[in-house]
SESETI-367605 format. One line per field, with one value per atom (N, C-alpha, C): residue number from 1; residue in one letter; atom name; x, y, z. Coordinates in nm, 3 decimals. Layout:
REM residues N
num: [NUM/...]
residuo: [a/...]
atomo: [CA/...]
xx: [X/...]
yy: [Y/...]
zz: [Z/...]
//
This chain:
REM residues 115
num: [1/1/1/2/2/2/3/3/3/4/4/4/5/5/5/6/6/6/7/7/7/8/8/8/9/9/9/10/10/10/11/11/11/12/12/12/13/13/13/14/14/14/15/15/15/16/16/16/17/17/17/18/18/18/19/19/19/20/20/20/21/21/21/22/22/22/23/23/23/24/24/24/25/25/25/26/26/26/27/27/27/28/28/28/29/29/29/30/30/30/31/31/31/32/32/32/33/33/33/34/34/34/35/35/35/36/36/36/37/37/37/38/38/38/39/39/39/40/40/40/41/41/41/42/42/42/43/43/43/44/44/44/45/45/45/46/46/46/47/47/47/48/48/48/49/49/49/50/50/50/51/51/51/52/52/52/53/53/53/54/54/54/55/55/55/56/56/56/57/57/57/58/58/58/59/59/59/60/60/60/61/61/61/62/62/62/63/63/63/64/64/64/65/65/65/66/66/66/67/67/67/68/68/68/69/69/69/70/70/70/71/71/71/72/72/72/73/73/73/74/74/74/75/75/75/76/76/76/77/77/77/78/78/78/79/79/79/80/80/80/81/81/81/82/82/82/83/83/83/84/84/84/85/85/85/86/86/86/87/87/87/88/88/88/89/89/89/90/90/90/91/91/91/92/92/92/93/93/93/94/94/94/95/95/95/96/96/96/97/97/97/98/98/98/99/99/99/100/100/100/101/101/101/102/102/102/103/103/103/104/104/104/105/105/105/106/106/106/107/107/107/108/108/108/109/109/109/110/110/110/111/111/111/112/112/112/113/113/113/114/114/114/115/115/115]
residuo: [m/m/m/e/e/e/a/a/a/a/a/a/r/r/r/a/a/a/l/l/l/a/a/a/d/d/d/l/l/l/v/v/v/e/e/e/i/i/i/s/s/s/p/p/p/q/q/q/i/i/i/e/e/e/a/a/a/a/a/a/a/a/a/i/i/i/l/l/l/g/g/g/e/e/e/d/d/d/a/a/a/r/r/r/i/i/i/a/a/a/g/g/g/l/l/l/v/v/v/g/g/g/v/v/v/p/p/p/d/d/d/a/a/a/r/r/r/a/a/a/d/d/d/v/v/v/l/l/l/a/a/a/r/r/r/s/s/s/l/l/l/r/r/r/e/e/e/l/l/l/l/l/l/e/e/e/g/g/g/a/a/a/g/g/g/a/a/a/f/f/f/r/r/r/g/g/g/d/d/d/n/n/n/g/g/g/r/r/r/v/v/v/t/t/t/q/q/q/i/i/i/h/h/h/a/a/a/e/e/e/l/l/l/g/g/g/d/d/d/g/g/g/q/q/q/v/v/v/f/f/f/a/a/a/v/v/v/t/t/t/d/d/d/a/a/a/g/g/g/e/e/e/r/r/r/t/t/t/i/i/i/v/v/v/a/a/a/v/v/v/t/t/t/a/a/a/g/g/g/r/r/r/t/t/t/a/a/a/p/p/p/g/g/g/l/l/l/l/l/l/f/f/f/y/y/y/d/d/d/l/l/l/k/k/k/r/r/r/c/c/c/l/l/l/s/s/s/a/a/a/l/l/l/g/g/g/d/d/d/e/e/e/t/t/t]
atomo: [N/CA/C/N/CA/C/N/CA/C/N/CA/C/N/CA/C/N/CA/C/N/CA/C/N/CA/C/N/CA/C/N/CA/C/N/CA/C/N/CA/C/N/CA/C/N/CA/C/N/CA/C/N/CA/C/N/CA/C/N/CA/C/N/CA/C/N/CA/C/N/CA/C/N/CA/C/N/CA/C/N/CA/C/N/CA/C/N/CA/C/N/CA/C/N/CA/C/N/CA/C/N/CA/C/N/CA/C/N/CA/C/N/CA/C/N/CA/C/N/CA/C/N/CA/C/N/CA/C/N/CA/C/N/CA/C/N/CA/C/N/CA/C/N/CA/C/N/CA/C/N/CA/C/N/CA/C/N/CA/C/N/CA/C/N/CA/C/N/CA/C/N/CA/C/N/CA/C/N/CA/C/N/CA/C/N/CA/C/N/CA/C/N/CA/C/N/CA/C/N/CA/C/N/CA/C/N/CA/C/N/CA/C/N/CA/C/N/CA/C/N/CA/C/N/CA/C/N/CA/C/N/CA/C/N/CA/C/N/CA/C/N/CA/C/N/CA/C/N/CA/C/N/CA/C/N/CA/C/N/CA/C/N/CA/C/N/CA/C/N/CA/C/N/CA/C/N/CA/C/N/CA/C/N/CA/C/N/CA/C/N/CA/C/N/CA/C/N/CA/C/N/CA/C/N/CA/C/N/CA/C/N/CA/C/N/CA/C/N/CA/C/N/CA/C/N/CA/C/N/CA/C/N/CA/C/N/CA/C/N/CA/C/N/CA/C/N/CA/C/N/CA/C/N/CA/C/N/CA/C/N/CA/C/N/CA/C/N/CA/C/N/CA/C/N/CA/C/N/CA/C/N/CA/C/N/CA/C/N/CA/C/N/CA/C/N/CA/C/N/CA/C]
xx: [1.376/1.334/1.343/1.325/1.288/1.161/1.121/0.982/0.912/0.998/0.915/0.886/0.989/0.922/0.798/0.825/0.717/0.597/0.592/0.462/0.426/0.500/0.462/0.375/0.457/0.390/0.247/0.232/0.136/0.004/0.015/-0.043/-0.108/-0.001/-0.050/-0.141/-0.135/-0.225/-0.355/-0.328/-0.445/-0.483/-0.554/-0.581/-0.673/-0.719/-0.804/-0.745/-0.597/-0.569/-0.507/-0.569/-0.524/-0.381/-0.359/-0.243/-0.174/-0.070/0.034/0.179/0.178/0.337/0.380/0.487/0.594/0.664/0.635/0.721/0.812/0.918/1.046/0.989/1.077/1.105/1.150/1.207/1.235/1.118/0.994/0.887/0.922/1.020/1.042/0.949/0.941/0.894/0.977/0.952/1.060/0.993/0.935/0.827/0.701/0.677/0.550/0.482/0.395/0.299/0.163/0.153/0.030/0.042/0.074/0.124/0.227/0.190/0.244/0.370/0.489/0.611/0.552/0.461/0.460/0.365/0.277/0.207/0.266/0.386/0.452/0.446/0.518/0.521/0.420/0.310/0.165/0.114/0.114/0.085/0.135/0.282/0.355/0.321/0.308/0.265/0.121/0.042/-0.126/-0.105/-0.060/-0.054/0.026/0.125/0.173/0.100/-0.002/-0.094/-0.192/-0.259/-0.351/-0.346/-0.213/-0.188/-0.161/-0.090/-0.088/-0.212/-0.290/-0.410/-0.499/-0.488/-0.586/-0.529/-0.382/-0.317/-0.364/-0.359/-0.371/-0.525/-0.611/-0.788/-0.773/-0.725/-0.720/-0.681/-0.739/-0.733/-0.586/-0.512/-0.377/-0.270/-0.324/-0.185/-0.143/-0.179/-0.137/-0.099/-0.023/0.049/-0.117/-0.120/-0.209/-0.130/-0.169/-0.105/-0.180/-0.302/-0.378/-0.513/-0.536/-0.641/-0.733/-0.855/-0.952/-1.038/-1.029/-1.139/-1.236/-1.342/-1.444/-1.445/-1.433/-1.426/-1.567/-1.628/-1.717/-1.692/-1.577/-1.585/-1.471/-1.404/-1.326/-1.288/-1.149/-1.113/-0.954/-0.973/-0.809/-0.777/-0.636/-0.606/-0.448/-0.409/-0.291/-0.287/-0.123/-0.085/0.044/0.088/0.226/0.277/0.391/0.456/0.568/0.598/0.668/0.783/0.838/0.990/0.949/0.814/0.767/0.792/0.771/0.758/0.593/0.551/0.404/0.391/0.258/0.218/0.079/0.032/-0.080/-0.136/-0.251/-0.324/-0.452/-0.475/-0.624/-0.661/-0.781/-0.873/-0.983/-1.006/-1.143/-1.251/-1.363/-1.473/-1.489/-1.567/-1.566/-1.435/-1.379/-1.299/-1.283/-1.290/-1.270/-1.172/-1.201/-1.094/-0.991/-1.053/-0.977/-0.862/-0.913/-0.788/-0.689/-0.743/-0.635/-0.554/-0.606/-0.519/-0.373/-0.443/-0.351/-0.246/-0.269/-0.187/-0.094/-0.128/-0.073/0.055/0.012/0.130/0.205/0.138/0.257/0.361/0.305/0.385/0.479/0.470/0.574/0.641/0.632/0.689/0.810/0.761/0.857/0.986/0.934/1.074/1.198/1.147/1.252/1.308/1.420/1.486/1.566/1.523/1.572/1.555/1.409/1.366/1.426]
yy: [1.029/1.044/0.922/0.898/0.790/0.712/0.642/0.556/0.615/0.606/0.703/0.844/0.925/1.059/1.054/0.957/0.950/0.933/0.847/0.785/0.876/0.958/1.102/1.171/1.213/1.320/1.299/1.140/1.071/1.093/1.071/1.073/1.187/1.293/1.481/1.524/1.448/1.473/1.396/1.301/1.196/1.156/1.241/1.205/1.120/1.060/0.963/0.778/0.811/0.671/0.637/0.534/0.485/0.439/0.333/0.303/0.280/0.272/0.255/0.183/0.109/0.035/0.047/0.050/0.043/-0.127/-0.189/-0.277/-0.252/-0.323/-0.283/-0.368/-0.341/-0.447/-0.624/-0.628/-0.756/-0.818/-0.729/-0.773/-0.736/-0.701/-0.663/-0.523/-0.485/-0.374/-0.267/-0.179/-0.052/0.045/0.083/0.181/0.118/0.191/0.199/0.280/0.299/0.398/0.343/0.353/0.301/0.177/0.043/-0.048/-0.103/-0.178/-0.237/-0.323/-0.320/-0.400/-0.516/-0.559/-0.755/-0.770/-0.685/-0.701/-0.680/-0.647/-0.599/-0.734/-0.822/-0.924/-0.987/-1.010/-1.061/-0.962/-0.860/-0.740/-0.777/-0.772/-0.790/-0.952/-1.037/-1.168/-1.171/-1.102/-1.084/-0.979/-0.892/-0.826/-0.889/-0.959/-1.062/-1.176/-1.231/-1.329/-1.310/-1.164/-1.087/-1.065/-0.977/-0.928/-1.074/-1.157/-1.284/-1.368/-1.362/-1.443/-1.357/-1.224/-1.163/-1.167/-1.164/-1.189/-1.365/-1.452/-1.585/-1.619/-1.511/-1.534/-1.483/-1.371/-1.340/-1.434/-1.440/-1.548/-1.572/-1.423/-1.445/-1.442/-1.459/-1.469/-1.319/-1.217/-1.085/-1.023/-0.940/-0.842/-0.760/-0.754/-0.651/-0.546/-0.434/-0.287/-0.244/-0.251/-0.182/-0.235/-0.245/-0.311/-0.231/-0.228/-0.157/-0.254/-0.274/-0.356/-0.261/-0.290/-0.228/-0.358/-0.252/-0.376/-0.309/-0.370/-0.324/-0.177/-0.144/0.010/0.099/0.019/0.112/0.057/0.108/0.031/0.008/-0.061/-0.120/-0.075/-0.019/-0.004/-0.044/-0.068/-0.121/-0.091/0.002/0.000/-0.036/-0.107/-0.167/-0.063/-0.026/0.025/-0.025/0.031/-0.070/-0.127/-0.060/-0.139/-0.237/-0.275/-0.379/-0.321/-0.185/-0.163/-0.153/-0.175/-0.174/-0.093/-0.012/0.062/-0.008/0.003/-0.022/0.057/0.124/0.147/0.121/0.142/0.135/0.248/0.289/0.413/0.358/0.458/0.475/0.557/0.449/0.533/0.523/0.601/0.629/0.676/0.683/0.737/0.740/0.834/0.850/0.768/0.648/0.578/0.638/0.689/0.762/0.892/0.948/1.045/0.978/0.861/0.784/0.717/0.663/0.617/0.702/0.805/0.902/0.960/0.980/1.003/0.853/0.774/0.632/0.631/0.676/0.646/0.760/0.898/1.003/0.948/0.897/0.865/0.781/0.670/0.557/0.654/0.741/0.802/0.893/0.951/1.033/0.962/0.815/0.742/0.730/0.766/0.723/0.623/0.572/0.452/0.424/0.449/0.453/0.288/0.231/0.122/-0.023]
zz: [-0.129/0.019/0.074/0.211/0.261/0.274/0.342/0.347/0.436/0.560/0.671/0.668/0.591/0.553/0.402/0.357/0.257/0.322/0.403/0.463/0.561/0.660/0.705/0.598/0.496/0.433/0.339/0.344/0.285/0.408/0.540/0.617/0.641/0.631/0.635/0.530/0.405/0.329/0.299/0.348/0.341/0.506/0.592/0.697/0.742/0.662/0.657/0.671/0.608/0.639/0.819/0.826/0.994/0.999/0.892/0.890/0.742/0.721/0.567/0.576/0.515/0.475/0.332/0.315/0.196/0.208/0.110/0.097/-0.043/-0.019/-0.159/-0.218/-0.341/-0.455/-0.413/-0.290/-0.210/-0.155/-0.146/-0.088/0.085/0.152/0.261/0.290/0.456/0.484/0.462/0.397/0.390/0.493/0.515/0.649/0.677/0.766/0.846/0.934/0.917/0.977/1.064/1.209/1.223/1.220/1.210/1.197/1.324/1.450/1.504/1.481/1.532/1.443/1.447/1.560/1.570/1.456/1.369/1.305/1.148/1.137/0.989/0.892/0.951/0.911/0.847/0.920/0.878/0.774/0.808/0.667/0.552/0.576/0.440/0.356/0.452/0.382/0.328/0.374/0.346/0.225/0.212/0.075/-0.034/-0.021/-0.127/-0.166/-0.059/-0.099/-0.198/-0.118/-0.174/-0.311/-0.353/-0.522/-0.569/-0.515/-0.597/-0.645/-0.559/-0.545/-0.648/-0.666/-0.766/-0.896/-0.923/-1.045/-1.080/-1.008/-1.019/-1.078/-1.029/-1.013/-1.176/-1.231/-1.399/-1.449/-1.592/-1.690/-1.741/-1.729/-1.789/-1.697/-1.569/-1.447/-1.472/-1.502/-1.521/-1.381/-1.360/-1.248/-1.229/-1.076/-1.058/-0.990/-1.046/-1.000/-0.885/-0.851/-0.770/-0.687/-0.597/-0.534/-0.414/-0.458/-0.325/-0.291/-0.130/-0.065/0.046/0.030/0.149/0.251/0.362/0.501/0.557/0.642/0.775/0.766/0.843/0.906/0.801/0.703/0.660/0.531/0.460/0.324/0.337/0.217/0.187/0.079/0.054/-0.075/-0.076/-0.216/-0.249/-0.394/-0.381/-0.547/-0.542/-0.657/-0.659/-0.798/-0.813/-0.923/-1.011/-1.128/-1.187/-1.161/-1.059/-0.981/-0.897/-0.883/-0.797/-0.627/-0.600/-0.501/-0.454/-0.342/-0.301/-0.177/-0.167/-0.097/-0.045/0.084/0.101/0.218/0.238/0.329/0.369/0.531/0.589/0.617/0.580/0.601/0.670/0.765/0.833/0.748/0.773/0.704/0.542/0.476/0.347/0.283/0.184/0.137/-0.024/-0.081/-0.202/-0.312/-0.355/-0.394/-0.502/-0.592/-0.697/-0.642/-0.530/-0.444/-0.386/-0.311/-0.248/-0.338/-0.427/-0.506/-0.596/-0.636/-0.652/-0.545/-0.456/-0.339/-0.333/-0.278/-0.316/-0.414/-0.530/-0.638/-0.646/-0.583/-0.562/-0.458/-0.356/-0.266/-0.274/-0.366/-0.410/-0.540/-0.589/-0.700/-0.610/-0.487/-0.430/-0.364/-0.364/-0.316/-0.414/-0.541/-0.608/-0.623/-0.631/-0.669/-0.505/-0.388/-0.274/-0.187/-0.230/-0.152/-0.242]
//
């Protein structure tokens, strides 16, 4: 499945998602929804820095596989799979983290080896 289709399916099953992006193994944007093209590079860079910073904060410099951050009026979720692909989603309001993490992981697994 291509990234654009996977994101469309994700937004359909998780309507609280306002914006989402998939970064491929090379850390480049593979697909976007709800993110202006002009902001895509900023999003990718910020996400990489967040994941690397979180990993460095751990005593063992371990790999971070998921992050959840609450904002004043929403939340940000990110998941990295074993193939080093990452998906990030921004939601409005309160969202059940467990359910959204499940949906994000399912979206990444639907991509197979295409990104």
